[in-house]
C-alpha positions, 0 to 999 in steps of 0.5 A, a space after each residue: 191759949 185761946 185767941 186774945 180777941 175771945 177773952 172778953 167773951 169768956 167772962 160773958 159766959 158764966 155771967 149770962 148763965 147766971 142772969 138767964 138761969 139754968 134753962 139757958 146754956 151759954 157756949 163759946 167756941 173757938 174756931 181755928 186750927 183746933 175748933 172747940 168749946 172754950 167756955 160753957 155755962 149750964 152744960 147740963 142742957 146739952 151734956 157737953 164740956 169744955 173741949 167738945 167740938 162744934 156741932 153739925 149745924 155749926 160746921 155747916 154754917 162755917 162750911 157754907 160761909 154763912 158768917 160772911 154776910 150775917 152776924 148771927 143765926 137765930 131760933 133754929 132747932 136743936 136736939 139734946 142728947 136726952 131728946 129735948 128740943 132746944 131753941 138755939 141761936 149763934 152769934 158769929 165772932 169775927 176779927 177786924 178782917 172779917 175772919 171767923 174766930 169764934 161762935 157765941 151760942 145760946 141754947 134754950 131748953 123750954 121742956 119744963 115750960 111746955 109741961 107747965 102749959 100742958 098742966 094749965 090746959 088740963 085745968 080747962 080741957 079733958 085729959 083726952 083732948 090735951 093728949 091729942 094736942 101737938 107738942 109746940 116744938 120750936 121750928 127751924 127759922 125759914 127766913 134766917 137761912 138755918 136749913 131744915 135739919 135739927 142741930 145735934 150736940 156731940 161731946 167729942 170729935 169721935 161722936 160728931 165724925 161718927 154721926 156725919 159718917 152714918 148720915 153720909 152712908 145710910 142710903 148707900 146701896 152696898 156696904 162700905 167694904 164693897 164700895 167702888 172708889 167713886 162711891 167712896 169719893 161721893 161719901 167724902 164729898 158729902 162729908 166735905 160739904 157738911 164741914 166735918 173735915 174742920 174737926 181735928 182728926 176727922 180725916 183719920 176717922 173717915 179713912 178708917 170708916 170707909 176702908 182706905 188710907 188717910 193719904 187716899 182721903 186727902 187725895 180725894 179732897 184735893 181732887 174735889 176741891 180742884 173740880 170746884 175751882 174750875 
């Protein structure tokens, strides 16, 4: 059962989905022991379903504690599974003590409007000129603390963990099976900084990916967290 404090937001999801229309995806995430989508409207925008995990961007915001001094993050760039650029915003839902319990997100797909603007330009410019114009994709907000990386929208915990591991290992000088313990610790550190271990089952998936036991990953995490406390 979802947190009782989130129940008023659940009804807002289909309401705003109807009011704003099919280009706006409305998503409510519960954040807790099992962080997941608990309500979604116009899910075709990102292709996700109820039960999907938070995005890489959401995990980073949680890990960085962005919600402590802000109530929202506005107008950052997201990329849907079909490659459409989305303008995304997140409202942080907190309890009376300031603890984060949910995320209320709106993702806008403006692709059909960009195509419409192109057709209008074709009325007054030669085709060759319009084809050379840059695409007006949304940019990550520089003054909202949003960062520079685009948000991606996984539909399962396995998807988001796999992508996080790929990013953490893509610049490695040797294959995972030839890495030293310190190199594996460095990978776990990067994954920890991304917030991936908030996702249920992430430790098991990471352990399998870097060729060690779950107990070893927990030991690495304990060592890393101990160093940060010094």
